C-alpha positions in Angstrom: -23.9 98.3 -35.2 -20.7 98.6 -34.0 -17.8 96.1 -33.7 -18.3 95.4 -29.8 -22.5 94.3 -30.3 -21.3 92.5 -33.8 -18.7 90.8 -31.7 -21.0 90.0 -29.0 -23.6 88.4 -31.3 -21.2 86.2 -32.9 -20.2 84.8 -29.7 -23.7 84.2 -28.6 -24.9 82.4 -31.9 -21.8 80.3 -30.9 -22.6 80.0 -27.6 -26.1 78.7 -29.0 -25.2 76.2 -31.5 -22.5 74.8 -28.4 -25.7 74.2 -26.4 -27.2 72.5 -28.7 -24.9 70.2 -29.7 -24.6 69.3 -26.1 -28.5 68.8 -25.5 -28.5 66.6 -28.4 -25.3 64.3 -27.0 -27.1 64.8 -23.9 -30.1 63.2 -25.6 -28.7 60.6 -27.5 -26.6 59.5 -24.3 -30.0 59.2 -21.9 -32.0 57.3 -25.0 -29.1 54.8 -25.3 -28.6 54.7 -21.6 -32.1 54.1 -21.5 -32.4 51.2 -24.1 -29.4 49.4 -22.0 -31.5 49.5 -18.6 -34.4 48.7 -20.5 -33.1 45.8 -22.7 -31.6 44.3 -18.7 -35.4 44.7 -17.9 -36.4 43.2 -21.1 -33.4 39.9 -20.4 -35.0 39.6 -17.3 -38.8 38.9 -18.2 -37.3 36.9 -21.0 -35.7 34.7 -19.0 -38.9 35.0 -16.7 -40.9 34.0 -19.8 -39.0 31.0 -21.2 -38.8 29.3 -17.8 -42.6 29.1 -17.9 -42.5 27.3 -21.1 -42.1 24.6 -19.3 -43.3 23.6 -15.6 -39.2 22.9 -14.6 -35.9 23.8 -15.9 -34.8 19.9 -15.6 -37.1 18.4 -17.9 -36.5 21.6 -20.6 -33.1 22.8 -20.5 -32.2 22.9 -24.2 -35.2 25.2 -24.9 -34.4 27.4 -22.0 -30.3 28.0 -22.3 -30.8 28.4 -26.4 -33.5 31.2 -25.4 -31.0 32.9 -22.7 -28.1 32.6 -25.3 -30.3 34.3 -28.3 -31.4 36.9 -26.2 -27.8 37.9 -24.5 -26.8 37.6 -28.2 -29.3 40.1 -29.8 -28.8 42.3 -26.8 -25.1 42.2 -27.4 -25.7 43.1 -31.1 -27.5 46.2 -30.0 -25.0 47.4 -27.7 -22.4 47.2 -30.3 -24.6 49.0 -33.2 -24.7 52.1 -30.4 -20.5 51.9 -30.7 -21.3 52.3 -34.3 -20.7 56.1 -35.0 -17.5 56.7 -32.9 -16.3 53.5 -34.6 -16.5 54.8 -37.8 -15.2 58.3 -36.8 -12.1 56.4 -35.9 -11.3 54.8 -39.0 -11.5 57.9 -40.7 -8.9 59.3 -38.6 -6.9 56.5 -39.1 -7.2 56.8 -42.7 -6.1 60.6 -42.8 -2.8 59.8 -40.7 -2.3 56.9 -42.7 -2.7 59.0 -46.4 -0.8 62.1 -44.8 -2.3 64.1 -48.0 -3.9 67.6 -47.8 -5.3 67.1 -51.0 -9.0 66.3 -51.6 -9.5 62.8 -51.8 -11.5 62.5 -55.0 -10.6 59.3 -56.8 -12.5 58.0 -60.4 -15.3 55.7 -59.7 -17.2 53.6 -62.1 -20.9 51.6 -61.7 -21.5 48.1 -62.5 -24.6 47.3 -63.4 -25.2 43.2 -64.7 -28.8 43.1 -65.7 -31.0 40.2 -67.0 -34.9 41.0 -68.3 -35.2 44.5 -66.6 -36.9 46.5 -68.4 -38.9 47.6 -65.8 -36.6 49.3 -63.5 -33.3 49.7 -65.7 -33.6 52.9 -66.8 -34.3 54.5 -63.5 -31.3 52.6 -62.3 -29.0 53.8 -65.2 -30.2 57.6 -65.2 -29.9 57.8 -61.3 -26.2 57.0 -61.5 -26.1 60.1 -64.1 -27.3 62.1 -61.5 -24.9 61.6 -58.6 -23.5 64.0 -57.0 -19.5 63.7 -58.4 -17.8 65.2 -60.6 -18.9 63.5 -64.5 -14.9 63.4 -65.5 -14.6 60.9 -63.1 -17.3 59.2 -62.8 -18.3 56.0 -65.9 -21.2 53.8 -66.5 -20.8 50.2 -67.4 -24.1 48.1 -68.0 -23.6 44.4 -68.8 -27.1 43.2 -70.8 -26.4 39.2 -69.7 -28.7 37.6 -72.2 -32.1 39.6 -71.6 -35.0 38.3 -74.1 -37.3 41.5 -73.2 -37.2 44.7 -74.6 -34.0 45.4 -72.0 -31.2 45.9 -74.9 -33.6 48.1 -76.7 -34.0 50.5 -73.8 -30.2 50.5 -72.9 -29.7 51.7 -76.9 -32.2 54.4 -76.3 -30.2 55.7 -73.0 -26.7 55.5 -74.7 -27.9 58.0 -77.6 -28.8 60.3 -74.4 -25.5 59.0 -72.5 -23.3 58.7 -75.3 -20.1 57.7 -72.6 -22.6 54.6 -71.4 -20.8 51.7 -71.9 -23.1 48.9 -73.3 -21.3 45.2 -73.1 -24.3 42.9 -75.0 -24.2 38.8 -74.4 -26.7 37.3 -76.4 -26.2 34.1 -74.2 -26.7 34.1 -70.1 -23.4 33.9 -68.4 -24.3 34.7 -65.1 -24.2 37.6 -62.4 -20.6 37.0 -61.6 -19.3 36.4 -64.7 -20.7 39.8 -65.5 -19.2 41.9 -62.8 -15.8 40.1 -63.3 -16.5 41.9 -66.9 -17.0 45.4 -65.2 -14.1 45.4 -63.3 -12.0 44.1 -65.9 -13.5 46.9 -68.4 -13.3 50.1 -66.2 -10.9 52.5 -65.0 -12.8 53.5 -61.9 -10.5 53.4 -58.9 -13.4 52.4 -56.8 -16.5 50.0 -58.3 -19.9 50.4 -57.3 -21.4 47.3 -57.7 -25.5 48.0 -58.2 -28.7 45.3 -58.6 -30.5 46.2 -62.0 -33.2 47.1 -59.8 -31.6 49.2 -57.6 -29.7 52.8 -57.6 -28.0 54.9 -54.6 -29.3 58.0 -53.5 -27.3 60.9 -56.0 -26.9 63.1 -53.2 -25.2 60.4 -51.2 -22.4 58.8 -53.5 -19.6 60.8 -51.8 -20.9 59.3 -48.4 -20.3 56.0 -50.2 -16.6 57.0 -51.0 -15.6 58.7 -47.8 -14.5 55.7 -45.9 -12.3 54.8 -48.8 -10.0 58.0 -47.3 -8.6 54.7 -45.2 -6.2 52.5 -47.8 -7.1 49.2 -45.2 -10.9 49.4 -46.4 -11.4 47.3 -49.3 -15.8 47.8 -49.5 -18.1 49.5 -48.2 -22.1 48.5 -48.1 -24.7 51.2 -48.3 -28.2 51.3 -46.5 -30.4 49.7 -48.4 -34.5 50.8 -48.4 -37.0 49.3 -50.4 -38.5 51.9 -53.0 -42.2 50.1 -52.9 -42.3 49.2 -49.2 -45.6 51.0 -49.2 -47.3 48.2 -51.5 -48.6 45.5 -49.7 -48.0 44.1 -46.3 -45.2 41.9 -47.5 -43.2 44.8 -48.4 -44.0 46.6 -45.5 -42.5 43.8 -43.3 -39.4 43.7 -45.5 -38.7 47.5 -45.2 -38.7 46.8 -41.2 -36.6 44.0 -41.8 -34.3 46.4 -43.8 -33.7 49.1 -41.6 -33.0 46.2 -38.6 -30.7 44.3 -41.1 -28.7 47.2 -42.4 -29.2 50.0 -39.4 -28.6 47.7 -36.3 -27.0 44.4 -37.6 -24.6 45.7 -40.3 -23.6 48.9 -37.9 -22.8 46.2 -35.6 -20.8 43.8 -37.8 -19.1 47.8 -39.0 -18.1 48.5 -35.6 -15.6 45.9 -35.3 -14.6 46.5 -39.3 -16.2 42.9 -40.3 -19.4 43.7 -42.4 -19.7 39.9 -43.6 -21.9 40.8 -46.5 -21.5 44.2 -48.5 -25.3 43.9 -50.2 -25.7 43.3 -53.8 -28.1 45.8 -54.2 -25.3 48.5 -53.5 -21.8 48.2 -52.7 -18.7 49.9 -53.2 -15.0 47.7 -53.8 -11.2 49.1 -54.2 -10.4 48.0 -58.0 -6.9 47.5 -57.0 -7.7 45.0 -53.7 -10.4 43.1 -55.3 -8.7 42.3 -59.0 -6.0 39.6 -57.6 -9.2 37.5 -56.0 -11.6 38.3 -58.8 -10.7 35.4 -61.0 -10.6 32.5 -57.7 -13.7 34.4 -56.5 -15.3 33.5 -60.2 -14.1 30.0 -60.2 -15.8 29.3 -56.7 -16.9 25.6 -56.1 -18.9 23.9 -53.6 -19.9 20.3 -53.7 -17.9 20.1 -57.1 -20.6 22.9 -58.6 -20.1 26.5 -59.3 -21.8 28.8 -56.8 -24.2 30.8 -59.0 -25.6 32.9 -56.1 -24.7 34.4 -52.6 -21.9 36.3 -54.8 -22.1 39.7 -52.6 -21.5 37.5 -49.4 -18.7 35.4 -50.9 -16.7 38.4 -52.9 -16.8 40.4 -48.9 -15.7 36.7 -47.8 -12.6 37.2 -49.9 -12.0 40.4 -49.0 -12.0 39.9 -45.3 -9.9 36.5 -46.1 -7.0 38.7 -47.0 -6.9 41.1 -44.2 -8.8 43.8 -45.3 -11.7 46.2 -43.7 -15.2 45.9 -45.0 -17.7 48.8 -43.3 -21.1 50.0 -43.7 -22.1 53.7 -44.1 -25.6 54.8 -43.0 -25.5 57.8 -44.9 -25.1 56.2 -48.3 -28.8 55.5 -49.3 -29.6 52.7 -51.6 -33.2 52.2 -53.2 -34.5 48.5 -54.1 -37.2 46.6 -55.4 -38.7 44.0 -53.0 -40.1 40.9 -53.4 -44.3 42.0 -53.5 -45.6 38.4 -52.4 -45.0 35.5 -50.9 -44.2 33.4 -53.4 -41.2 35.8 -55.0 -40.5 36.4 -51.4 -39.9 32.5 -50.5 -37.6 31.8 -53.6 -35.8 34.6 -52.8 -35.4 34.0 -48.7 -34.2 30.2 -49.6 -31.5 31.5 -52.5 -30.0 33.5 -49.7 -29.7 30.5 -47.4 -28.3 28.6 -49.7 -25.4 31.2 -50.1 -25.2 31.5 -46.3 -24.8 28.1 -45.7 -21.9 27.5 -48.9 -20.3 31.1 -47.4 -20.4 29.3 -43.8 -18.1 26.4 -44.4 -15.7 28.7 -46.3 -15.5 31.6 -43.8 -15.2 29.7 -41.0 -11.7 28.1 -42.5 -9.9 31.4 -41.7 -12.0 33.9 -39.8 -10.8 33.0 -36.4 -7.1 33.5 -37.5 -8.3 36.4 -39.1 -10.3 38.1 -36.4 -10.3 36.1 -33.2 -12.6 38.2 -31.3 -15.3 38.7 -33.9 -15.4 35.0 -34.6 -15.6 34.0 -30.8 -18.6 37.1 -29.7 -20.4 37.1 -33.0 -19.5 34.8 -36.2 -19.9 31.7 -34.6 -22.4 32.5 -32.2 -24.6 33.5 -35.2 -23.7 30.2 -37.2 -24.7 28.3 -34.0 -28.1 30.1 -33.8 -28.9 30.3 -37.1 -28.1 26.1 -37.5 -30.0 25.6 -34.2 -33.3 27.5 -34.5 -35.0 25.1 -36.6 -34.8 22.4 -33.9 -35.8 24.2 -31.1 -38.4 26.3 -32.9 -40.0 22.9 -34.0 -39.4 21.6 -29.8 -41.0 24.7 -28.7 -44.4 25.2 -31.5 -44.4 21.0 -32.0 -42.8 18.8 -30.1 -43.5 19.6 -26.5 -47.5 21.0 -27.1 -47.9 17.2 -28.7 -45.7 15.5 -25.8 -46.1 17.8 -22.9 -49.4 19.5 -23.1 -47.8 23.0 -23.0 -48.5 25.4 -25.5 -45.7 28.0 -27.0 -47.5 30.7 -26.1 -44.6 32.0 -23.4 -42.1 31.2 -26.0 -44.0 33.7 -28.6 -44.3 36.1 -25.8 -40.8 35.8 -25.5 -39.6 36.5 -29.1 -42.6 39.4 -29.0 -40.5 40.9 -25.9 -37.0 40.8 -27.6 -38.3 42.4 -30.7 -39.9 45.0 -28.6 -36.0 45.8 -27.2 -35.3 46.0 -30.8 -37.6 48.1 -32.2 -37.1 50.5 -29.3 -33.1 51.1 -31.0 -35.1 51.2 -34.5 -37.1 53.9 -33.0 -34.2 55.9 -31.7 -32.2 55.6 -34.8 -34.8 57.1 -37.1 -38.0 58.6 -35.5 -39.8 59.3 -38.7 -39.9 55.5 -39.8 -43.1 54.5 -39.9 -42.7 50.7 -40.7 -41.0 49.8 -37.1 -44.5 48.2 -36.0 -44.7 45.8 -39.0 -41.1 44.2 -37.2 -43.2 42.5 -35.0 -45.2 41.0 -37.8 -41.8 39.9 -39.7 -40.5 38.3 -36.3 -43.3 35.9 -36.3 -43.1 35.4 -39.9 -39.5 34.2 -39.3 -40.9 32.3 -36.3 -43.2 30.1 -38.4 -42.1 30.0 -41.6 -38.3 31.3 -42.6 -36.8 29.5 -39.6 -37.3 26.3 -41.2 -35.9 27.6 -45.0 -32.4 27.0 -44.0 -33.7 22.9 -43.9 -34.7 23.1 -47.3 -31.7 25.1 -48.2 -29.6 22.5 -47.2 -32.2 20.0 -49.1 -32.0 21.9 -52.1 -28.0 22.8 -51.8 -26.7 21.5 -55.2 -29.8 22.8 -57.0 -27.3 25.9 -58.6 -30.3 27.7 -60.5 -31.1 31.4 -59.5 -34.5 31.1 -58.6 -35.8 34.5 -59.1 -34.3 34.8 -62.5 
């Protein structure tokens, strides 16, 4: 084959690749445009359904207005999530301009793993850290045994024989996760600290994706995308798998579009150590109504980072796996703890967020707060009060929620056509409607109970 023929084949190959990329880009545009159009149709249908909840808008204007507000809010989240990729690319480009360096970005990293009574999962968590696709001489692993009473310590000591550089901090008496995290930050030399729950681990091949956004010096924290490892176990775990996908790949993507993720998840998030250290002790000593806050460490730490004006980011390419509750009792206890931390953090974050992020505050944060606080009242009205006082069954209200879920499920399918859990999003919506929407009330009543709950 002569040079001309070889050059021609190379050009054809390049043209084919370019054509494929163009086809993929147009397909994405087509799908997203379709979702927006269908979203507008859904919005109209939901309004129509909600209007049928009562005979006349003037009789029940509050529920009607609430339904329209929630629908518009969710629709805006989907639009924001669609802008996530371009926002992420802009963040990296800004980082390259600010750094003005050509050398490879490869900071020292450290895994911090607080644990208590995790004999089932701690071995796998640590072994996955050692499998991370990252230079070993720049990787450190620190595990804090926070007063375990099972076989956790013996497992850690056995692992140390296999991995001599594993750093174990052993506390005979339990001191709490926040204090364990502080100990880890203080004892590591890493530039980037990766906080892992003891039953979670990051996919080893995606560790560099978790670190990549730190090229931008304005980024203080990066949240990985969480996925349940036990998703296939039963109906409860399958529903959570659908919820996790929506929570990370849609809602956190929407927040990340504005560089303002409000909760970098505790299962796996990375932090710039030099940014965290000045706020570490104020975060540790945080109190609410005179008592120390023992839960919500991830949400609270993220809030402190937003308070000092830094960017908190979600990266959908960094995958973290975690164990989710597999029975109703444990799930409800977990949700109660999460609602408590949300309530506490709402009061703290509300003091500064409008000054730091006025656009996000007005169009996202405070509307979300409003929906979260009003939902139990409106759900009670729709499911109990109106049927008893006006004889109108909540069928249209439930259908409206399922229709709204269908709009979310469409984008869910666009993001990952191989994800088989999307149908369970409908079950989660009903579970949230009939049970979880009321938990925030119980959380407010039990706010002074600072016990961990599941530990």
